[in-house]
N, C-alpha and C positions, 0 to 999 in steps of 0.2 A: 553617265546615266543616273538619273534621280529616281528614287522610289516614291511610292505614293505618300510617304511621310516626310518627303523633302530631303532624304539622305543623299549626299553627293559623294561620289567616289573620290579617292584621295591619292595624290602623288606627292611623296615626301622627298625633299633634298636633305641629305645628311647621312651620317654613319648609321647603318641599319640597327646596330646594337643599341645606340642611344634612342633611336626612334621607337624601337620595340619596347624598351623599358619605360619610356615616357608617355607614349601615345596609344599603344595597342593593349586593350584590356584582356584579362584572363578569359579563355574559352569564348572568344568572339569571332574566330575565323574558321571557315569550313574546309578550306584547302590551301596548302602551301606548296608552291613550286619554286625551287631555287636552282639557279644555274650559276654558281659562284665561279670565280677564277679557278682554273684547274691546277695551279701550281706546276705548270709545265715549263717554267723558266723561259717563257716567251713573252715578248712585248707585242700585243695585238694592235694592229693599225687599221684604221678605216681609210679606204681609198675613195675620195670624192673627186670625180673628174669634172673639170670645167664643162659647163653646158655646151661649149663650142665643140667639145670632143677632141680638142687638139691641145698640145702642150703637155707638160709633165703633170702627173697626178699629184695632189696634195696628200701626203701621208699623215693621217690624223691619229694621233696616239690616244686610244680610248682608255687603256689602263695597262699597267705593267703587273703581271700576275706573279711576281717573284716576292718571296718573303725572307725575312731574316730574324733570327732570335735576338730579342732585346727587351727593354723594360716593358713595352706594351704586351709582348707575349707572356712575360713573367707575371704581369699583373692579371692577365686573363686566366692564367693557370691558378692564381690565387683565388680569383672569383669562383672558379669551378670548385676548389676545395671548400670555400665558404658557402656553397650553394646547398649543401646537405645531400647531394646525390653521391652517396658513397661509392656506388659502382663506377660512376664516371671518374671520380677522384682517383680510385685505385687504378683504373685503366690508364688515365693520362700520366700518372706517376710511373707506371710500368713502361709506357711508350717512351717517356723521357729517358728512362734508364736504358732502354733497348736501342733507340735510334739517335739519342743525343739531342743537344740544344742546337738544332740546325734549322734550315729553311722548311723542311717537311714538318718538323715538330711545331714551328711557329704557325704554319698553315693549319695544322690540326687543332691547335689550341684556339685559334681564331674561329674556326668552324664550330668547335664544341661549345663554346660559350654562347654562340648565336643559336645553335640547335636547341639548347636548353630553353631559350626564350621562345623559339618557334613552337616547341612542345607546349609551353605554357599557354600560348594564345590560341591553340587549336581547341575546338569543341571536342567532346568525347566521340562524336560521330565523324570527326575530321580525319584527313590523311595528309601525308607529306611525301612529295616526290623530289628527290635530290638528284640533279643532273651532274654527272661527273665523267671522268675518263679513267682508264685502268691505272694511271699514274698513282692515284690515291684512293681508288674506290674501296679497296680491301681495308684500308685504315678507317675510312669514313663509315663503313658498315659496322665496324667495332664500336665506333663512337655512337652511332645511331642505336645499336643494340643496348648500350648503356643508358641512353636517354629515353628511348621509347619502350625498351624491354624486348628481349629476344622473341617473345611470343607474338609481338605485333609486327614483326617483319612479314611482308606479303610477297614481294617479288624483287628480283634484280632484273629489270627490263633491259633488253639489249636492242639498241636502235642502230641500224646500219646507216651511218651518216654519209658515206661516200662509196664510190665504186672501188674495186680492187686497185691497190697501188703497186706500181712496178718499181718503186725507188727504194724498197727496203733491201738492204744488202745482207745483214746478218740476222734478220728476223722476218716473220711474216708481216705483210702489210697491215697497219692499224686502220681499220675502217669503221669501228663502232664506238659508241658512247654507252655508258651505263646510266640507268636511272633507278635509284634505290627507292622503293615504294614501301612506306611504313604507315600503319594505322595508329590512331591515338588509342583505340580500344577495339574490342570485338564488335562494337556497334557501328563501326565505320561503314560508310556507304560505298558500294561498288556496283555500278550499272554495267551489265554486259555490253561490250563493244564488238562490232562485227566488221570484218574486212570487206572491202569492195568486192563485189562479185566479178572475179576475173575470168578469163577464158577457161582456165583449168577447172574452176568451180562449176561454171556453166556447162562444161562438157559432161559432167556427171549426170545431167538430166537429159537422157537420150530417148525416152519414151514419150509418145504423144497419142492421145485418143482422138485428136482432131475434133474435140467437143467445145473448143473455144477457151479452154482453161490452160492451154499451153503445155510445154514439156514438163515431165516429172521423172522422178526416180523412185525405186522401190526401197522401202525400209522394213526390216523384220519386225514382227509383232511378238516375237518370243520374249518372255520375261527373262532378264539376266539372273534373277534370284528365284528360289522356289516359292511359288504362290499357289498353294492348294486351293484357295478360294477362287482362283481364276482358271481352274482346270475344267474346261467344258468343251463339248463338241459344237462346231458351228457349221451348219449346212453340210453335215456329213464329214467334215474334216476334223481329224483328231487333234487334240491340243498338243503343244510342245511338251517336252519332258518336265519343264519347270513351270508350265502354265503360260497364259497370255499376259501381255502387258496391260490390257484394258479389260474392263468388265463386259459382260454380255450386252448390256444396254448400250455401251459406247461402241462395241463392235457392230451392233445393228445400225446405229446412227451413221457410222462410217460407211456401211454397206448402202444405206439409203441415199447417201450423198455421192455414191460411186467413187469412194476413196479406197476401195479394197481391190486387190488383184488376186484372183483365185488361180491356183496351180492347175495344170492340165491333168495331173494324176492325183489319186487319193492319198498318196504318201507325201505329196508336196506340202508346202507351208503357205498359208495366207500371208500376204504382205500388204503394207500400207503405201498409198501413193503420196509422195511429197512433191508438191508443185513448186516449180522454180519461182513463180510469181508470189508465192506465199512465204518464202524463206527469207530470213534476215541476212543470210550469208554465213560464212565461216566465223565462228567465235574466235576472237584474237587470243593468242597465247602470249608468252613473255619474250618472244623474239619478233621484232618489228622490222621487216625489210621492205615494206610497201610505201614508206614515206621518205622519198629522196630529199636531200638538202636543196636549198635554193640555188637555182642556176644563175649565172651572171646576168642573163637577159630577163629573169623573172620580174614581173611587175611588182611583186611584193618586196623585192630586195631593196634595202635602203642604203647599203654600203657598209653596214656594220660587220666586222670581220667574222664574228661567231654567231651571227643571226640565225636563229632556228626557224624552220618553216612553221607557219601558223597552224597547219594541219596537225603537227605534233602536239602543240599545246591544246588545240581543240579536243583532241582525243583524250588527253589527260583530264581536262576540265569536264568533259562530258561523262567520263567514267566515274569521277569522284565528287561531283557536286550536282546540285539541282538549280534550276532557274531561281534567281534571287539570292543565292548563297554568296558568301564573301570569299574571294580568291586573293591571296597575298603572295607577292613576289618581292623578296627583300633585296635581290640583286637584279633589278629589272632591266638594266642595260638599255637596249633600244626599244623595249616594251612589248615584245611579242606575247608574253603571257597576259598582260593587261589588255592588249588588242584582242586576243582570243576571248577573254572574259567578257569584254564589251560586246563582241559579236554574238556570243551565246547567251546574253541576257543575265550575266552574273554581275554582282558588285565586285569591286576590286580595290586593292591597296598596293601601290608600287613604291619602292624605295630605291634611291641610288645616290651615290656620293659625289657625282660630278654634275655640274651644270650642263655639260655637253650632253649627257644622257637625258637629263630632265627636259632640255630644250627639244631634243629629237623626239621624245615621247609626246610632248605637247603638240608638236607639229604633226606627228603621225596620226594622233587621234582626231585632231581637228580637220585634217585633210580627209581622213577616212570616214568620219562619222558626222562631221558638221556639228549642228546644234544638238544632235543626239548624244554627243560626248560631253556630259555635264560633270566636270570634276574640279576639284580644288587643288592647287599646288601650294604646298606648305613648306616653308623654309627658304624659298626664293624671295627676293625683295618684292614687296607689294606696295610700298610707298617710298617717298623720297628719303625719309629718315633711315629706313632699313637698307636701301640701296647705298646710301652714304656710309653706313656702318660696314657693309660688305666691302666697299672700296678701301676703307681703312684697315679692316681686319684681314682681308685676303685679296690683295690687288689682282692676283693671277686669276682667281675664280671670278672676280668682278669683270675682267676682260672677257672671259667666256660668256658670262651672263649677258652683258650689254651688247656684245657683238651678235649673239643669237637673237636677242630681243629686237634688234634693228634689221633683222632679215639677212644677216651675213653669216660667215662661218669663221671660227678662230683659225689663225695661221697655224698649220700643222697641228690642229687640235688644241692649240694653246700651249704647245710644248715650250717649256721654259728655255730661254737662251737662244741666241743665234737667229733672231727674227729679222735682223737687218732693217729695223725700223718699221716693220709691218706687224700689226697685231691681228688683222683679219682682212677678209676679202668680201665683196658682194658682187653679184652678177646682175647686169641690167641690160635692157634692150636698147641697143645703140643704132647707128645709122644703118638704114636698109634692113632693119629687123634683126641684125646680127647681135649675138650676145657678146658683151664686153665686160671687162673686169674693173671694178673700183677697189680702192685700198682704204683700210681703216687703221687709224692710230688711236689708241685709248690711253688716257692719262687718269689714273685713279687718285693721284695726290692732290693736295690743295695748292701747291706751288706750280703754277703754269705760266708760261711766258711766250712772247712772240717767236723766240728761237725754236721752240718745239713745233710750232706751226710751220716755220720755215724749213725745218727738217723733213716734215711730211711732204712739202712741195718738192724737195730734192729727191725724195724716194719716188714720187710720181714721175718726175722727169727721168730718173735713172731707169725705172721699170716700164715706162711707156703707158702710164695710167692717165686717162683724161680727167677722171673724177676721183676726188679724195674726200674722206670724212674724218674730221678730227673730233673725237668724243672725249669729254672731260667731266669729272665729277664737280669741279669748281666752276664758278662763273668766269668767263674769259675777260681779259683786259681789253682796253680800247686798242692797244698796239697789236694784240692777237687778231682782232677783227679786221684791222687795216691790212695786216699781212695776208689774211685769207682773201679779202676783197681784191687784193692786188693780182690774184690769179685769174680774175675775170670770169666769163661765162662760157658754157659749152652749149652749142646749138644742136638739138636733136629734133626728130620729127614729132616728139612729144612736147616740145617747147625748149626754153632756155633754162639751164640749171647752173648753179655755182660750180666752178671747177674745183674749188676747195672750200668747204664750209665747216663751221664749228657747230656742234650739237651738244647740249648739256643734259645732265640728269633732270634738272628742273623742267626743261622742255618736255622730256619724256613723260613725266608724271603730270604735266599739264595737258596731256593728250595731243601733243604736237609730234610731227614727224619730220625727218630730214627731207629736203627738197631733192628728190632723186627720180630719174626715169623709172618706168615699171621694172620691178625686180624679177629675177629668175631664180628659182630655188637652187641653192648650191648643192643639193643632193636630190636623188630621185624622189619624186612626189609620191606619197602613199596613195594607193588606189582607193577609190570609194568602196566602202564595205556595206553590205546589206546585213543589218542586225537581225538575228534570229534567236529563238529560244528552243533548245532541244537537249535531250540527253545524248542523242546519237548524232555526230556530225553528218550533215546532209539532210536531216529531217527539218521540216518547216513547221512552225507553230506560232500561235499568237504570243505576244509579249506578256509576261507575268512577273512583275517586279515585287518581290517580297521585301519586307522591312528588315532593317539591320537589327 
């Protein structure tokens, strides 16, 4: 989404600590939401089922959230000492002495140095929401107290993320996450958020005058505090002991509008009519049980293992930002926070360290918002030279990037080792409209030869793939082209296509594309989203893009 001054939202590939230090200015962000790895010693996998719905799922390794103490953690601890935040320095040294140089300490040091940067980039009116679980929430709260100040703690929000579990043997089932909410200062914005009017809430409105205004309930007009200036009789009814809540003029206005209910006896109390149609609902507290996690069949689900429901992020963004404000997610994963920000008319900055996540977010936004999602991806190759550098510097990430760029998906998420000659897959429409699988081999090096193409042909024969794509950073030799041509053509209802073809980086940046039948998305397509601007999720308003 671009503002009136041409500002474009930004998606960064890279380490969020480096990105924050190099690219995000002081006091430039209105809201930070982060959902970092939870240090739960689990390898989270993404399950992407073949569009045919048959066969084994491909287990896509998104990230491994285990940590170990080493030079990187020790260096981060030194950065904290040199930062000038004495409270944080003392806390981290005490933690190091208490729990030792282990995985938990490495995790906390990694988080602490980043939370310092996130505090720096927040405006004085900004807020931070850190999504975590009870494994480390108590430690992280101490870190946040040291970074933001104890006085700026607002809430520990509890989100029930799943139904009760019956598999807990020696403990109660773990069904909630924690979201630690801190303000940058006393000036931080907080907009009241109301729960959906459920049956229990609606049942409280049992009275109806049949005057077209619908059901209502009665609320007392007694003042909770002593108000001598509001102690008056009204239509013969004595005031409450502490006085009324409203002045005589307001009382008369309510009476004229038929918003008062008079008691049947002189000793009764006048009450006010609260109509259901005029109420926002129940104001939310710090325990959220009304936002269930994504179900397997949800149209919103993209296959990411810890994907949060968009409604959760919409609630947070609506509570602590205004239309046109800037929302930052430094661990953006599959992009739910930036998706919600886009939907609610906020600007956004997303950062992730894998091309897998960056490609998924790009796809999600373009499928969900079309041309309305105007953003710039920074750090991913944008020209031939930068793509060639990526191929040399990090061949593994190059495989991820080029495979996603061509509409495929990395084999097992690009997991290193054991690929059996396969770097990626793509799905296409084959005979009779059936979805079929093609195979991708990626060579990032400069030394390519016909034997490599011949190896891909053997993989195709072994695994029963009719179409293969050999992708290379270097220009192919004549012998390679002859080897590819020897595999002939594949006839489909969409025409004839090479059974094995070679595609190069130079062709990609010359705006050429492999000759393939129509492709099918390797994961669930993001649903089309209607953009809206509101403080309260569910409200509709005109778009109002403020400048950065």
